[in-house]
C-alpha positions in Angstrom: -47.2 123.3 -30.9 -45.9 121.5 -27.9 -42.5 120.1 -28.5 -42.1 118.2 -25.3 -41.1 118.4 -21.7 -37.6 119.6 -21.1 -36.5 119.5 -17.5 -40.0 119.3 -16.2 -41.1 122.4 -18.1 -43.5 122.3 -21.1 -42.2 124.1 -24.1 -43.8 125.2 -27.3 -42.6 126.6 -30.6 -43.5 130.2 -31.6 -45.8 129.9 -34.6 -44.1 132.9 -36.2 -40.3 132.2 -35.8 -40.2 128.6 -34.5 -38.2 129.6 -31.4 -38.8 127.1 -28.5 -40.4 128.8 -25.5 -41.5 128.0 -22.0 -45.2 128.4 -21.9 -45.1 131.2 -19.4 -42.6 133.1 -21.7 -44.8 133.0 -24.8 -46.5 136.4 -24.3 -43.3 138.2 -23.4 -41.7 136.7 -26.6 -44.7 137.9 -28.6 -44.4 141.5 -27.3 -40.7 141.7 -27.8 -40.5 140.0 -31.2 -43.8 140.0 -33.0 -45.9 142.9 -31.6 -46.3 144.6 -34.9 -45.7 144.1 -38.6 -45.5 146.8 -41.3 -48.2 147.0 -43.9 -46.3 147.8 -47.1 -47.3 150.1 -50.0 -49.8 148.5 -52.4 -51.5 146.4 -49.7 -55.3 146.9 -49.8 -55.5 147.2 -46.0 -53.0 150.0 -46.0 -55.1 152.0 -48.4 -58.1 151.6 -46.1 -56.2 152.8 -43.1 -54.8 155.8 -45.1 -58.3 156.7 -46.1 -59.5 156.6 -42.5 -56.5 158.8 -41.5 -57.0 161.4 -44.2 -60.8 161.6 -43.7 -60.4 163.2 -40.3 -58.7 166.4 -41.4 -60.4 169.7 -42.1 -57.4 171.1 -44.0 -55.5 168.7 -46.2 -52.5 171.1 -46.5 -51.9 170.8 -42.7 -52.4 167.1 -42.6 -49.7 164.9 -41.0 -47.8 162.8 -43.5 -47.7 159.0 -43.1 -44.3 157.4 -42.8 -45.4 153.8 -42.2 -48.3 151.9 -40.9 -47.9 149.0 -38.5 -50.5 146.3 -37.8 -50.7 145.4 -34.1 -50.8 141.7 -33.2 -52.5 141.5 -29.8 -51.7 138.5 -27.7 -54.6 136.1 -26.9 -54.8 137.3 -23.3 -55.3 140.9 -24.4 -58.1 139.8 -26.8 -59.7 137.8 -24.1 -59.8 140.6 -21.6 -61.2 142.9 -24.3 -64.1 140.5 -25.0 -64.6 139.9 -21.3 -65.0 143.6 -20.7 -67.5 143.8 -23.6 -69.6 141.1 -22.0 -69.5 142.8 -18.6 -70.7 146.1 -20.2 -73.6 144.2 -22.0 -74.6 142.4 -18.8 -74.7 145.7 -16.9 -76.6 147.4 -19.6 -79.2 144.6 -19.6 -79.9 145.4 -16.0 -80.7 149.1 -16.7 -84.3 150.1 -16.1 -84.7 151.2 -19.7 -82.3 148.8 -21.3 -84.3 148.7 -24.6 -83.3 152.3 -25.1 -79.7 151.3 -25.5 -79.6 148.8 -28.4 -75.9 149.5 -29.1 -75.0 148.7 -25.5 -76.8 145.4 -25.7 -75.5 144.5 -29.1 -71.7 145.1 -28.8 -71.1 147.2 -25.7 -71.2 150.4 -27.9 -68.0 149.6 -29.8 -66.4 152.6 -31.6 -63.3 153.2 -33.8 -61.2 155.8 -32.1 -57.7 157.4 -32.4 -55.1 157.9 -29.7 -52.1 160.3 -30.3 -48.7 159.5 -28.8 -45.0 159.9 -29.4 -42.3 157.4 -30.4 -38.8 157.7 -29.0 -37.6 154.2 -30.0 -37.0 152.4 -33.3 -40.5 150.9 -33.6 -41.2 150.3 -37.3 -37.7 151.2 -38.5 -35.8 148.5 -40.4 -38.4 146.0 -39.5 -38.4 146.6 -35.8 -41.5 144.8 -34.4 -41.1 145.0 -30.6 -42.7 147.3 -28.0 -40.1 149.0 -25.9 -40.2 149.9 -22.2 -38.8 153.4 -22.4 -40.6 155.8 -20.1 -40.3 158.6 -22.6 -42.0 156.4 -25.3 -45.7 156.4 -24.7 -47.6 153.3 -25.7 -51.4 153.0 -25.5 -53.5 155.2 -23.4 -57.0 156.2 -22.3 -57.8 159.5 -24.0 -59.3 158.9 -27.5 -60.6 161.1 -30.3 -63.0 160.6 -33.1 -60.7 162.0 -35.8 -57.0 161.6 -36.7 -56.6 165.4 -36.7 -57.7 165.8 -33.2 -55.5 163.0 -32.0 -52.5 164.4 -33.9 -52.9 167.9 -32.4 -53.2 166.5 -28.9 -49.7 165.1 -29.1 -47.1 167.0 -27.0 -43.6 166.5 -28.3 -40.6 166.2 -26.0 -36.9 166.5 -26.5 -36.5 162.7 -26.4 -39.4 161.8 -28.7 -38.6 161.9 -32.4 -41.9 161.0 -34.1 -45.6 161.3 -33.7 -47.9 158.3 -34.0 -51.6 157.6 -34.0 -53.0 154.4 -32.7 -56.2 153.3 -34.4 -58.2 151.5 -31.7 -61.3 149.5 -31.2 -63.0 150.9 -28.1 -65.8 149.6 -25.9 -67.3 152.9 -24.9 -70.2 151.3 -23.0 -72.5 153.8 -21.3 -71.1 157.2 -21.9 -71.5 160.1 -19.4 -71.9 163.5 -21.2 -70.9 166.1 -20.8 -67.6 165.4 -19.0 -67.8 166.3 -15.3 -65.2 168.4 -13.6 -64.2 165.9 -11.0 -63.3 162.8 -13.0 -62.1 161.0 -9.9 -65.7 160.6 -8.8 -66.2 158.1 -11.6 -63.0 156.1 -11.0 -62.9 153.1 -8.8 -66.6 152.6 -8.7 -67.5 155.7 -6.7 -70.0 156.6 -9.4 -71.4 153.4 -10.9 -73.4 153.0 -14.2 -71.0 154.7 -16.6 -68.1 153.2 -18.5 -66.6 156.3 -20.2 -66.7 160.0 -20.1 -67.4 162.3 -23.0 -65.1 165.3 -23.2 -65.7 167.6 -26.2 -69.0 167.0 -28.0 -70.0 167.9 -31.6 -72.2 170.8 -32.3 -75.3 168.6 -32.1 -74.2 167.1 -28.8 -74.6 163.6 -30.3 -71.1 163.1 -31.8 -68.4 162.5 -29.2 -65.2 164.1 -30.4 -63.2 163.3 -27.2 -63.8 160.2 -25.1 -62.1 159.2 -21.8 -62.1 155.5 -21.0 -62.2 154.4 -17.4 -60.7 150.9 -18.0 -57.6 150.0 -20.1 -59.2 146.7 -21.1 -61.8 148.7 -23.0 -59.2 149.6 -25.6 -57.8 147.3 -28.3 -55.0 148.8 -30.4 -55.2 147.7 -34.1 -52.9 149.9 -36.2 -50.0 152.3 -35.5 -49.7 155.2 -38.0 -46.2 156.6 -37.7 -46.0 160.1 -39.0 -43.1 161.8 -40.7 -41.2 164.5 -38.8 
């Protein structure tokens, strides 16, 4: 909601807290104040995320324990870039010689639900903290993704500064996947090898299931939930 023009600068009220903001400051305010909200016990969406988390483990006794689950509120600019990337992938797929052989590419850009494992060194999620920090030792959202929560959990390398493990549940536009993963990844970065949007790392026993996937563009990933694990 536009409140008016103060000193020649249009201002609007944050729809969550009502704080007046300069239009150019709206996204920064969103990230520092309202990036995530905790999904509490008893919420139906929390039960669904917990089921997805638990389903990826081969041994339930070794499974990580969930401390809290946070829902990510992506700013409109992030959502727009994600959808723009999807359209770009679909347009490129439509130009392929055998485009009809790739129905998922043409339909939604080959969107997948993936996991990314990381560490948390800040207070994200504690006592209602809903801001994303800028600590270098606190890793945010990345490029390497897995098909199961267990694989993502085991990929996390803890440091002295990091206190907790976290899994990011992501929507991913995989696009056209190169498999198996080549040794020289740099050949595919920066357009040196065109036609592929992501690289398959570890494949399943039937070579059809992609257990590890490397994305070449950060805009291909949209974080949805953060699962903070107990120490």
